[in-house]
C-alpha positions in Angstrom: -14.1 5.5 -2.6 -12.4 3.0 -0.8 -14.8 1.7 2.2 -13.3 2.5 5.7 -11.9 -0.4 7.5 -14.3 -0.9 10.6 -14.4 -4.6 10.8 -14.6 -6.2 14.6 -12.0 -8.8 16.2 -13.5 -12.1 14.5 -16.4 -12.7 11.8 -17.0 -16.4 13.4 -15.2 -19.9 13.6 -14.3 -21.7 10.5 -15.8 -24.9 9.8 -13.2 -28.1 10.0 -11.7 -28.9 7.0 -11.1 -25.3 5.4 -7.8 -24.2 5.4 -6.7 -21.1 7.0 -4.0 -18.8 6.1 -2.9 -15.5 8.1 -1.7 -12.5 6.6 0.1 -9.0 8.0 0.8 -5.9 7.1 3.2 -4.0 9.4 2.6 -0.6 9.7 4.0 2.5 11.6 1.2 2.8 14.2 -0.6 -0.7 14.0 -0.3 -4.6 13.0 -2.9 -5.4 11.1 -3.8 -9.4 10.7 -6.1 -11.3 8.7 -7.5 -15.0 9.0 -8.6 -15.9 5.4 -10.0 -19.4 4.1 -11.2 -19.8 0.3 -12.9 -16.7 0.3 -10.2 -14.2 0.8 -11.6 -10.9 0.6 -14.0 -11.6 3.3 -11.4 -12.1 6.3 -12.9 -14.8 9.4 -10.9 -12.8 11.7 -9.3 -9.6 11.9 -6.6 -8.4 14.9 -5.1 -5.2 15.3 -2.0 -4.5 17.5 0.1 -1.6 18.2 3.5 -1.4 16.2 6.3 -2.3 18.6 10.0 -0.9 17.3 11.6 -3.5 19.4 12.9 -6.3 17.0 12.1 -9.0 20.0 8.9 -7.8 20.9 7.9 -7.4 17.0 8.5 -10.9 16.8 6.6 -11.4 19.8 3.5 -9.5 18.7 3.3 -11.5 15.5 3.3 -14.7 17.5 0.7 -13.2 19.8 -1.5 -12.3 16.9 -1.6 -15.8 15.4 -3.1 -17.4 18.6 -5.6 -14.6 18.7 -6.5 -15.2 15.0 -6.4 -19.2 15.7 -8.6 -18.2 18.9 -11.1 -16.6 16.8 -11.1 -18.7 13.7 -11.0 -22.3 16.0 -8.2 -23.7 13.4 -4.2 -23.2 12.8 -3.1 -21.0 10.5 -1.2 -23.8 8.2 1.0 -20.5 7.3 1.3 -16.7 7.6 2.8 -13.3 5.0 4.1 -10.6 6.5 4.1 -7.4 4.7 6.1 -4.6 5.9 7.2 -1.3 4.4 11.0 -1.3 3.5 13.5 -3.3 2.1 13.0 -7.1 2.5 14.9 -9.2 0.5 14.2 -12.7 -0.9 15.2 -14.6 2.2 13.0 -12.6 4.7 15.0 -10.4 6.0 14.3 -6.5 6.8 16.9 -5.5 5.6 15.1 -2.0 6.7 11.7 -0.2 7.3 11.4 3.7 7.8 8.4 3.0 9.8 10.3 0.6 12.3 13.3 3.0 13.1 16.4 1.1 15.1 15.4 -2.7 13.3 17.8 -3.4 10.7 19.1 -6.7 9.1 16.0 -8.9 11.2 16.0 -12.2 10.2 12.4 -11.7 11.0 10.8 -14.8 8.7 13.5 -17.3 10.3 12.7 -16.2 13.5 9.0 -16.8 12.9 9.5 -20.0 11.6 11.5 -21.0 14.3 8.5 -19.5 16.8 5.8 -21.3 15.1 7.1 -23.9 13.1 5.3 -23.3 10.0 6.1 -21.5 6.7 6.3 -17.8 6.5 6.4 -15.4 3.7 7.8 -12.0 4.0 7.7 -9.3 1.5 7.4 -5.7 1.1 4.2 -4.0 2.1 2.7 -2.5 -1.5 4.2 -5.8 -3.3 1.8 -7.4 -1.1 -1.0 -5.0 -1.6 -0.2 -5.1 -6.0 -0.6 -8.8 -5.4 -4.2 -8.7 -3.6 -5.4 -5.9 -6.0 -4.4 -8.0 -9.0 -5.9 -11.3 -7.9 -8.8 -9.8 -6.0 -9.2 -6.2 -6.0 -8.9 -3.5 -9.0 -6.8 -5.6 -11.0 -8.7 -8.6 -11.0 -8.1 -10.3 -14.9 -5.5 -8.7 -15.9 -2.2 -10.3 -16.4 -0.2 -6.4 -16.8 -1.0 -4.3 -13.7 0.7 -1.5 -11.6 -0.5 -0.4 -8.1 0.6 3.1 -6.9 -0.5 3.4 -2.8 -0.1 6.7 -1.9 0.3 7.5 1.6 2.9 9.7 3.7 5.1 8.4 0.8 4.3 6.5 -2.2 5.3 2.3 -2.5 4.4 0.3 -5.5 4.0 -2.8 -7.3 4.1 -4.4 -10.6 2.6 -7.6 -11.9 4.0 -8.3 -15.4 2.7 -11.3 -17.7 1.0 -12.6 -14.4 4.1 -12.4 -12.3 4.7 -10.6 -9.3 8.0 -8.4 -10.1 10.7 -8.6 -7.2 13.8 -8.0 -8.8 17.4 -9.1 -8.3 17.3 -8.8 -4.5 13.7 -8.4 -4.1 13.5 -4.9 -3.7 11.8 -3.5 -7.0 9.0 -1.1 -6.5 10.7 1.5 -4.7 9.3 4.3 -7.4 8.4 6.7 -4.9 12.4 7.6 -5.0 12.9 7.9 -8.8 13.7 11.6 -9.6 10.9 13.5 -11.2 12.6 16.8 -10.9 16.6 17.1 -11.2 16.8 20.3 -9.8 14.7 19.4 -6.7 15.5 19.1 -3.1 17.6 16.1 -2.1 15.9 13.4 -0.6 17.1 10.8 1.8 19.0 8.8 -0.7 21.2 11.7 -2.0 19.3 12.0 -5.2 17.0 15.2 -6.3 13.5 15.7 -6.6 12.1 12.4 -6.0 8.3 11.4 -7.0 7.1 11.0 -3.5 8.0 14.7 -2.3 6.0 16.2 -4.7 3.0 13.2 -4.9 2.5 12.0 -1.5 0.4 12.7 1.4 3.1 14.7 2.7 3.8 16.3 -0.8 -0.2 17.4 -0.7 0.0 18.8 2.5 3.2 21.0 1.2 1.3 22.1 -1.7 -1.8 23.3 0.5 0.4 25.1 2.7 2.0 27.0 -0.3 -1.6 27.3 -1.6 -2.5 28.7 1.8 0.1 31.0 2.0 -0.7 32.7 -0.7 -4.4 33.7 0.4 -6.3 30.6 -0.5 -7.8 27.7 1.4 -9.9 29.5 3.4 -11.5 26.3 5.0 -8.6 24.6 5.6 -6.4 27.1 6.9 -9.1 27.6 9.7 -9.6 23.8 10.3 -5.9 23.5 11.0 -5.7 26.7 12.9 -2.8 28.0 11.0 -1.1 28.1 7.5 2.1 25.9 8.7 -0.6 23.2 10.8 -2.1 22.5 7.8 -1.3 18.7 6.2 -2.9 16.3 3.8 -5.6 15.5 6.1 -7.3 18.4 6.1 -7.1 19.1 2.4 -9.2 15.3 2.6 -11.5 16.2 5.1 -12.3 19.6 2.7 -12.7 17.5 -0.1 -15.0 15.2 1.5 -17.0 18.1 2.4 -17.0 19.7 -1.4 -14.9 22.4 -0.3 -14.4 24.4 -4.2 -10.8 25.2 -3.2 -9.7 22.0 -2.0 -11.3 20.3 -4.9 -9.4 22.4 -7.1 -6.2 21.9 -5.4 -6.8 18.0 -5.3 -6.7 18.2 -9.1 -3.3 20.2 -9.4 -2.0 17.6 -7.1 -3.1 14.7 -9.1 -0.9 15.6 -12.3 2.3 15.0 -9.6 0.9 12.0 -9.1 0.0 11.4 -13.0 3.9 12.4 -13.9 5.1 9.0 -11.8 2.5 7.2 -13.3 3.3 7.9 -16.6 7.0 7.1 -16.0 5.8 3.5 -15.1 3.6 3.3 -18.1 6.3 3.6 -20.3 8.7 1.6 -18.5 6.0 -1.6 -18.0 3.1 -1.0 -20.2 0.4 -1.8 -17.7 -3.1 -2.9 -18.3 -4.7 -1.2 -15.7 -2.9 1.1 -12.8 -4.5 0.7 -9.5 -4.4 4.0 -7.1 -4.6 2.8 -3.6 -3.2 4.2 0.0 -5.3 7.1 2.4 -5.1 9.2 -0.1 -7.9 7.6 -2.3 -10.5 7.7 0.6 -11.3 11.1 -0.7 -13.3 9.8 -3.6 -13.1 10.1 -7.1 -11.7 13.7 -7.9 -7.9 12.2 -7.5 -8.2 9.0 -9.4 -10.4 10.5 -12.1 -7.8 13.7 -12.4 -4.8 11.1 -12.3 -6.6 9.0 -14.9 -7.1 12.3 -17.1 -3.4 13.8 -16.5 -1.7 10.2 -17.6 -3.4 10.0 -20.5 -2.3 13.4 -21.4 1.2 12.3 -20.5 1.5 8.8 -21.6 3.5 8.7 -25.2 1.6 7.8 -28.6 -1.8 9.3 -27.1 -4.6 8.1 -29.8 -2.3 5.8 -31.5 -2.3 3.3 -28.8 -4.4 1.7 -25.9 -4.8 4.1 -22.8 -4.1 2.0 -19.4 -6.9 2.1 -17.0 -6.4 4.2 -14.2 -8.8 3.2 -11.0 -9.5 3.3 -7.5 -8.2 0.4 -5.2 -11.0 -1.9 -3.9 -9.5 -3.6 -0.9 -8.7 -0.4 0.9 -6.5 -0.6 4.2 -6.6 -4.6 4.3 -4.9 -5.2 0.9 -1.3 -5.9 2.4 -2.6 -8.1 4.9 -4.7 -10.0 2.4 -2.2 -10.0 -0.4 0.5 -11.4 2.7 -1.9 -14.2 3.4 -2.3 -15.0 -0.8 1.4 -15.2 -1.3 1.7 -17.7 1.5 -1.4 -19.8 0.4 0.4 -19.6 -2.9 3.7 -21.3 -1.1 1.5 -23.8 -0.1 -0.7 -24.4 -3.2 -3.5 -23.0 -2.0 -4.1 -20.0 -4.7 -2.8 -18.5 -7.8 1.1 -18.3 -7.9 3.1 -15.0 -8.1 6.0 -16.6 -9.9 
């Protein structure tokens, strides 16, 4: 199970001579910032602020958090990395983010370089988390890693031959939008039956409502108050409590996840598939079932090595840690993703 993030604002002042890099994960409700040194798994400082939905205020939030982290560590951040959900191009412009409605084509890298006068790297949040899990977490030691973040939607990232896969524009990893059911409901892109419709937290909630409407999931229905109020988090809590019906539902849901994971395995042939995101916090039941279903669905069966399918190790900090690692690499302070 991924441990909950209970860290305080700081773990202590950093010794002089150690280089500090700052990483940020900009989510839909909060911005998480970390300051790391030569042991990035254990941040020297951690800060959080609410996400702001105005472009200027968002930049001001990051600038203020850099000052907070520098105060906590007693050392300057030599560079900073940002992970943001959505489409981020190679120039560090946020083209679109579902978490920050109304902010489009924001040259956030340029604005932060101007404000802070130091190197800045901006990356998709799942891509940043992928690099963290591949270098520090559950994919450590492999040059072929696929990362799948199961949350409200699905984000993915890939390390191929030891390099972070970014694609032509830097938009690689939007696997949640790939069609897995051509007759399924239309997505925001206009494509039918996207993977994240079935296999995200929203998909789990919808599956639970359907089961409850058919007379099942009594404990989940009672906790939510009504069938229509059931969400994925209600199933999560029931699984943690050991509810048999909820456990069975999650095993069925795992097949929806595995359909997409098997597609990724067929295209990219990873050695390790890391399952992360908030849904993994419900424990091993989900990851174990995804592993079993994936191995059933992958072409070749017993005639090919089966990829490892494992739970993420870095929890909610993965995006911020990965962002810090990426800027450290730009400055020659860590493994290169290129």
